[in-house]
C-alpha positions in Angstrom: 67.8 -83.0 79.3 66.9 -80.4 76.7 64.3 -78.2 79.1 64.5 -74.7 78.7 65.5 -73.5 81.8 65.7 -69.9 84.2 68.6 -69.7 86.8 67.6 -67.2 89.7 70.8 -66.4 91.7 69.0 -64.3 94.9 71.2 -62.0 96.7 69.9 -61.8 100.2 70.4 -58.7 101.3 68.5 -59.0 104.4 69.7 -58.2 107.9 71.2 -60.9 109.9 71.9 -63.3 106.8 75.8 -64.0 106.7 76.1 -62.3 103.0 78.5 -64.8 100.5 82.3 -63.7 100.0 81.9 -64.0 96.2 80.1 -61.6 94.0 76.4 -62.6 93.3 77.0 -62.8 89.6 80.1 -65.2 89.9 77.4 -67.1 91.8 75.3 -67.1 89.3 77.9 -68.0 86.6 78.5 -70.6 88.5 75.2 -72.1 88.5 74.5 -71.7 85.1 77.7 -73.8 84.6 76.3 -76.5 86.5 73.1 -76.9 84.8 74.4 -76.5 81.4 77.0 -79.1 82.8 73.8 -81.7 83.0 72.7 -80.7 79.7 69.7 -77.9 80.7 69.5 -75.3 77.8 69.8 -71.9 80.0 67.2 -69.3 78.4 67.6 -66.6 80.9 69.6 -66.3 83.9 69.6 -63.1 86.3 70.9 -61.9 90.3 67.5 -60.6 92.1 68.3 -58.6 95.5 66.2 -59.8 98.2 65.7 -57.6 101.1 63.6 -59.7 102.7 63.2 -63.2 102.9 59.1 -64.2 102.2 58.5 -67.6 104.2 56.3 -68.5 101.6 58.5 -67.8 98.4 61.7 -66.6 99.4 61.8 -64.1 96.9 59.0 -61.1 96.6 55.6 -61.2 95.0 56.6 -58.7 92.3 59.5 -60.9 91.3 57.5 -63.8 91.3 55.0 -62.4 89.0 57.9 -60.6 86.9 59.4 -64.1 86.4 56.3 -66.0 85.7 55.8 -63.9 82.5 59.6 -64.3 81.6 58.5 -68.1 82.3 55.8 -68.4 79.9 57.5 -66.1 77.1 60.2 -68.5 77.0 58.4 -71.5 78.0 60.8 -72.5 80.6 60.4 -75.8 82.0 62.6 -75.7 84.6 63.7 -73.0 87.1 66.8 -73.4 89.3 67.0 -70.7 92.4 70.6 -70.9 93.6 69.8 -71.0 97.3 68.3 -73.1 99.6 64.8 -73.4 99.6 62.1 -74.9 102.1 59.7 -77.4 100.9 56.4 -74.8 101.2 58.7 -72.3 99.2 59.5 -74.7 96.3 55.8 -75.8 96.1 54.5 -72.6 95.9 56.9 -71.6 93.2 55.9 -74.8 91.4 52.4 -73.5 91.6 53.0 -69.9 91.0 55.4 -70.9 87.6 53.5 -74.1 86.6 56.6 -75.7 86.1 59.7 -77.9 88.0 61.7 -75.6 90.5 65.2 -76.9 91.7 67.0 -75.3 94.6 70.5 -76.1 94.7 70.8 -78.4 97.3 68.5 -80.3 94.0 71.0 -79.3 91.3 74.4 -80.9 93.1 72.0 -84.1 93.4 71.5 -83.8 89.7 75.2 -83.4 89.0 76.4 -86.1 91.3 73.7 -88.5 89.6 74.7 -87.8 86.0 78.4 -88.0 87.5 77.9 -91.0 89.3 80.1 -94.2 87.3 80.1 -96.9 90.0 77.3 -99.1 91.3 77.9 -97.7 95.0 78.5 -94.3 93.6 74.9 -94.5 92.1 73.3 -96.4 95.0 74.8 -93.4 97.2 73.2 -90.8 95.0 69.6 -92.3 94.5 69.6 -92.6 98.8 70.8 -88.9 98.7 68.2 -88.2 96.3 65.5 -90.0 97.8 66.1 -88.8 101.3 65.9 -85.3 100.3 62.1 -85.7 98.2 61.2 -87.7 100.9 62.0 -84.5 103.3 60.3 -81.9 100.6 56.4 -84.3 100.3 54.6 -81.7 101.9 54.6 -80.0 98.2 52.2 -81.2 95.8 52.3 -85.2 94.9 51.0 -84.3 91.5 55.0 -84.0 90.6 55.5 -87.4 91.5 52.4 -88.6 89.5 54.0 -87.0 86.6 57.1 -88.3 87.6 55.4 -91.7 87.0 54.3 -91.0 83.6 50.1 -91.0 85.2 50.4 -94.3 86.1 48.9 -94.8 89.5 50.0 -97.2 92.7 47.4 -99.3 94.6 47.6 -98.1 98.3 46.7 -99.3 101.4 42.3 -98.5 102.2 42.0 -95.2 103.2 45.7 -93.9 102.2 46.0 -90.4 100.7 48.5 -90.0 98.0 51.0 -88.2 100.0 51.1 -91.2 102.7 51.3 -93.4 99.4 54.6 -91.5 97.9 56.3 -91.4 101.1 55.8 -95.2 102.0 56.9 -96.0 98.6 60.0 -93.7 99.1 60.7 -95.2 102.5 60.5 -98.7 101.2 63.3 -98.1 98.3 65.1 -96.3 100.8 65.4 -99.4 102.9 65.9 -101.6 100.0 68.5 -99.3 98.6 71.1 -99.6 102.4 70.5 -103.3 101.8 72.0 -103.2 98.7 74.5 -100.4 99.6 76.0 -102.8 102.2 76.3 -106.0 100.5 78.5 -103.8 97.5 80.6 -102.3 100.2 80.9 -105.9 101.8 82.1 -107.4 98.6 84.4 -104.2 98.1 85.8 -105.1 101.8 86.7 -108.7 100.6 88.1 -107.5 97.1 90.3 -105.3 98.8 91.1 -108.2 101.3 92.4 -110.5 98.4 94.4 -107.5 96.9 95.8 -107.4 100.3 97.4 -111.0 100.5 98.7 -110.4 96.2 102.4 -110.8 96.9 103.1 -108.3 94.6 102.8 -104.4 94.3 99.1 -103.2 92.9 99.6 -100.1 90.7 96.6 -97.7 90.4 96.8 -95.9 86.7 94.9 -92.7 86.8 94.1 -89.6 84.5 91.4 -87.3 83.1 88.7 -88.6 81.1 89.9 -89.6 77.5 93.3 -88.5 78.6 94.7 -92.1 76.5 94.7 -94.3 79.4 93.2 -97.1 77.6 95.7 -96.8 74.6 98.7 -96.7 77.2 
C-alpha cells in the first residue's frame, strides 16, 4: 500500500468523556507508527481538540472544512481518525473529504490482516473484518463498488445495492465460519497425534530474521 495518508487524533475534551491516561501527542505518534507499519505514507498528522462531539462527524464543521483543504492540497487518499467512529460519522467524513476514512478499529484490523500468517489466522481476520464491514453498511455502497473494481453483481428482483452488499457479506461470513471450523478440527487432530508421540516435542521460537532456519 502506498496511499498518501493523513492521521488525525481527536483529543476528546467533552464533559463525561473519560480522558486517556496517555498524552494526545503520544497517541498520535502511535497511530502514525501503525499506519506506517502497513505501508501507508503519512503526509500529515495532527492532534485536534474536540470540546463537543458532533453526532454527524465527531469533529466540528470548521475542522472538517480545514482538513478538506489539506486533503485536497496534499492529494490525500486515506484519512485515519484515531478514535471510534459511528457508521454515520464515517460516511459523512468520506463524503466531505472525498477519500477513504478509517477509524482506529479499522486500522487495527488492517494490521492484523497484514500480519496474519497461518490459514486460521487469515480466516479469523477476514471474518472479523467482514463482520465489522457489515455493521457499517449504512454508509454509501459506492465504496464497496470501488473495491470490486467497478464490476457489479447480479441481485434478485427489487434488491437495492445495499441489500446485495449485505447479502454477499453474510454469505461470505457463513462460508468463512465453516472453513474456520474445519481448520480448527484439523488442528485438533494434529494436536492429538502429537500427544501420542512417545518422545518430547520441542518448539523453537525467535524473532523474525534471528537465524532460526540457519540453526
